[in-house]
mmCIF file of the C-alpha atoms, coordinates in Angstrom:
data_MODEL
# 
_entry.id   MODEL 
# 
loop_
_atom_site.group_PDB 
_atom_site.id 
_atom_site.type_symbol 
_atom_site.label_atom_id 
_atom_site.label_alt_id 
_atom_site.label_comp_id 
_atom_site.label_asym_id 
_atom_site.label_entity_id 
_atom_site.label_seq_id 
_atom_site.pdbx_PDB_ins_code 
_atom_site.Cartn_x 
_atom_site.Cartn_y 
_atom_site.Cartn_z 
_atom_site.occupancy 
_atom_site.B_iso_or_equiv 
_atom_site.pdbx_formal_charge 
_atom_site.auth_seq_id 
_atom_site.auth_comp_id 
_atom_site.auth_asym_id 
_atom_site.auth_atom_id 
_atom_site.pdbx_PDB_model_num 
ATOM 1  C CA . MET A 1 1  ? 4.131   -48.935 -110.101 1.00 0.00 ? 1  MET A CA 1 
ATOM 2  C CA . ALA A 1 2  ? 5.113   -51.937 -112.594 1.00 0.00 ? 2  ALA A CA 1 
ATOM 3  C CA . ASP A 1 3  ? 5.065   -54.129 -109.129 1.00 0.00 ? 3  ASP A CA 1 
ATOM 4  C CA . LEU A 1 4  ? 1.415   -53.837 -108.538 1.00 0.00 ? 4  LEU A CA 1 
ATOM 5  C CA . LEU A 1 5  ? 1.204   -54.958 -111.829 1.00 0.00 ? 5  LEU A CA 1 
ATOM 6  C CA . ASP A 1 6  ? 2.181   -58.318 -111.018 1.00 0.00 ? 6  ASP A CA 1 
ATOM 7  C CA . TYR A 1 7  ? 0.875   -58.633 -107.649 1.00 0.00 ? 7  TYR A CA 1 
ATOM 8  C CA . ILE A 1 8  ? -1.971  -61.765 -107.760 1.00 0.00 ? 8  ILE A CA 1 
ATOM 9  C CA . PRO A 1 9  ? -3.824  -62.210 -104.543 1.00 0.00 ? 9  PRO A CA 1 
ATOM 10 C CA . PRO A 1 10 ? -3.862  -65.588 -102.591 1.00 0.00 ? 10 PRO A CA 1 
ATOM 11 C CA . LYS A 1 11 ? -7.004  -67.640 -102.745 1.00 0.00 ? 11 LYS A CA 1 
ATOM 12 C CA . VAL A 1 12 ? -7.049  -67.448 -98.745  1.00 0.00 ? 12 VAL A CA 1 
ATOM 13 C CA . TRP A 1 13 ? -5.246  -64.294 -97.124  1.00 0.00 ? 13 TRP A CA 1 
ATOM 14 C CA . THR A 1 14 ? -3.828  -64.737 -93.958  1.00 0.00 ? 14 THR A CA 1 
ATOM 15 C CA . TRP A 1 15 ? -2.014  -63.139 -91.752  1.00 0.00 ? 15 TRP A CA 1 
ATOM 16 C CA . ASN A 1 16 ? 1.397   -63.883 -90.783  1.00 0.00 ? 16 ASN A CA 1 
ATOM 17 C CA . LYS A 1 17 ? 3.243   -61.277 -88.886  1.00 0.00 ? 17 LYS A CA 1 
ATOM 18 C CA . PRO A 1 18 ? 2.804   -60.247 -85.262  1.00 0.00 ? 18 PRO A CA 1 
ATOM 19 C CA . SER A 1 19 ? 1.947   -57.077 -84.561  1.00 0.00 ? 19 SER A CA 1 
ATOM 20 C CA . GLY A 1 20 ? 3.294   -56.712 -81.274  1.00 0.00 ? 20 GLY A CA 1 
ATOM 21 C CA . GLY A 1 21 ? 1.750   -54.719 -78.374  1.00 0.00 ? 21 GLY A CA 1 
ATOM 22 C CA . THR A 1 22 ? -0.039  -55.536 -75.092  1.00 0.00 ? 22 THR A CA 1 
ATOM 23 C CA . PHE A 1 23 ? -3.581  -55.662 -77.745  1.00 0.00 ? 23 PHE A CA 1 
ATOM 24 C CA . ALA A 1 24 ? -1.810  -57.350 -80.584  1.00 0.00 ? 24 ALA A CA 1 
ATOM 25 C CA . ASN A 1 25 ? -3.886  -60.981 -79.685  1.00 0.00 ? 25 ASN A CA 1 
ATOM 26 C CA . ILE A 1 26 ? -7.263  -59.104 -79.433  1.00 0.00 ? 26 ILE A CA 1 
ATOM 27 C CA . ASN A 1 27 ? -6.999  -56.979 -82.854  1.00 0.00 ? 27 ASN A CA 1 
ATOM 28 C CA . ARG A 1 28 ? -6.070  -58.706 -86.134  1.00 0.00 ? 28 ARG A CA 1 
ATOM 29 C CA . PRO A 1 29 ? -6.942  -57.637 -89.116  1.00 0.00 ? 29 PRO A CA 1 
ATOM 30 C CA . VAL A 1 30 ? -9.381  -60.049 -90.100  1.00 0.00 ? 30 VAL A CA 1 
ATOM 31 C CA . ALA A 1 31 ? -12.824 -60.475 -90.651  1.00 0.00 ? 31 ALA A CA 1 
ATOM 32 C CA . GLY A 1 32 ? -15.400 -62.943 -90.756  1.00 0.00 ? 32 GLY A CA 1 
ATOM 33 C CA . PRO A 1 33 ? -15.430 -66.575 -89.630  1.00 0.00 ? 33 PRO A CA 1 
ATOM 34 C CA . THR A 1 34 ? -11.902 -68.192 -87.539  1.00 0.00 ? 34 THR A CA 1 
ATOM 35 C CA . HIS A 1 35 ? -14.332 -71.788 -87.516  1.00 0.00 ? 35 HIS A CA 1 
ATOM 36 C CA . GLU A 1 36 ? -16.775 -73.464 -87.925  1.00 0.00 ? 36 GLU A CA 1 
ATOM 37 C CA . LYS A 1 37 ? -19.267 -75.264 -85.073  1.00 0.00 ? 37 LYS A CA 1 
ATOM 38 C CA . ALA A 1 38 ? -22.490 -75.733 -85.420  1.00 0.00 ? 38 ALA A CA 1 
ATOM 39 C CA . LEU A 1 39 ? -24.502 -73.337 -83.427  1.00 0.00 ? 39 LEU A CA 1 
ATOM 40 C CA . PRO A 1 40 ? -27.390 -74.393 -80.780  1.00 0.00 ? 40 PRO A CA 1 
ATOM 41 C CA . VAL A 1 41 ? -30.946 -74.314 -81.427  1.00 0.00 ? 41 VAL A CA 1 
ATOM 42 C CA . GLY A 1 42 ? -33.384 -72.913 -78.944  1.00 0.00 ? 42 GLY A CA 1 
ATOM 43 C CA . ARG A 1 43 ? -37.110 -72.494 -78.429  1.00 0.00 ? 43 ARG A CA 1 
ATOM 44 C CA . HIS A 1 44 ? -38.007 -69.355 -80.191  1.00 0.00 ? 44 HIS A CA 1 
ATOM 45 C CA . PRO A 1 45 ? -38.195 -69.403 -84.178  1.00 0.00 ? 45 PRO A CA 1 
ATOM 46 C CA . LEU A 1 46 ? -36.246 -65.771 -83.980  1.00 0.00 ? 46 LEU A CA 1 
ATOM 47 C CA . GLN A 1 47 ? -32.059 -66.833 -83.053  1.00 0.00 ? 47 GLN A CA 1 
ATOM 48 C CA . LEU A 1 48 ? -29.697 -64.248 -82.654  1.00 0.00 ? 48 LEU A CA 1 
ATOM 49 C CA . TYR A 1 49 ? -26.438 -65.030 -82.461  1.00 0.00 ? 49 TYR A CA 1 
ATOM 50 C CA . SER A 1 50 ? -24.173 -62.730 -81.990  1.00 0.00 ? 50 SER A CA 1 
ATOM 51 C CA . LEU A 1 51 ? -21.435 -61.253 -79.541  1.00 0.00 ? 51 LEU A CA 1 
ATOM 52 C CA . GLY A 1 52 ? -21.148 -58.990 -77.218  1.00 0.00 ? 52 GLY A CA 1 
ATOM 53 C CA . THR A 1 53 ? -20.497 -55.907 -78.701  1.00 0.00 ? 53 THR A CA 1 
ATOM 54 C CA . PRO A 1 54 ? -22.634 -53.018 -78.241  1.00 0.00 ? 54 PRO A CA 1 
ATOM 55 C CA . ASN A 1 55 ? -24.559 -53.427 -81.221  1.00 0.00 ? 55 ASN A CA 1 
ATOM 56 C CA . GLY A 1 56 ? -25.198 -57.069 -80.364  1.00 0.00 ? 56 GLY A CA 1 
ATOM 57 C CA . VAL A 1 57 ? -26.517 -55.812 -76.619  1.00 0.00 ? 57 VAL A CA 1 
ATOM 58 C CA . LYS A 1 58 ? -29.159 -54.064 -78.520  1.00 0.00 ? 58 LYS A CA 1 
ATOM 59 C CA . VAL A 1 59 ? -30.636 -56.481 -80.845  1.00 0.00 ? 59 VAL A CA 1 
ATOM 60 C CA . THR A 1 60 ? -30.562 -58.652 -77.803  1.00 0.00 ? 60 THR A CA 1 
ATOM 61 C CA . ILE A 1 61 ? -32.808 -56.203 -75.114  1.00 0.00 ? 61 ILE A CA 1 
ATOM 62 C CA . LEU A 1 62 ? -34.801 -56.048 -78.743  1.00 0.00 ? 62 LEU A CA 1 
ATOM 63 C CA . LEU A 1 63 ? -35.567 -58.876 -78.712  1.00 0.00 ? 63 LEU A CA 1 
ATOM 64 C CA . GLU A 1 64 ? -36.307 -59.421 -75.000  1.00 0.00 ? 64 GLU A CA 1 
ATOM 65 C CA . GLU A 1 65 ? -38.687 -56.426 -74.613  1.00 0.00 ? 65 GLU A CA 1 
ATOM 66 C CA . LEU A 1 66 ? -40.263 -57.593 -77.222  1.00 0.00 ? 66 LEU A CA 1 
ATOM 67 C CA . LEU A 1 67 ? -40.722 -61.359 -75.961  1.00 0.00 ? 67 LEU A CA 1 
ATOM 68 C CA . ALA A 1 68 ? -41.956 -59.302 -72.186  1.00 0.00 ? 68 ALA A CA 1 
ATOM 69 C CA . ASP A 1 69 ? -44.786 -57.713 -74.627  1.00 0.00 ? 69 ASP A CA 1 
ATOM 70 C CA . VAL A 1 70 ? -45.945 -61.008 -75.870  1.00 0.00 ? 70 VAL A CA 1 
# 
């Protein structure tokens, strides 16, 4: 228990241990941005930046349906 009190977390956390396995490269224990780049600007006032996850696809479909009704 005394060892836990001496621990000071680093300012920037990095994952240095390989997890192994077939899907080791896609299942990394990180959250947040992994790089910075300029995002493209489209012609509509509302821009969606999303990954191809199920929730991102749902929002994309919703916005396309709302645009079709205009």
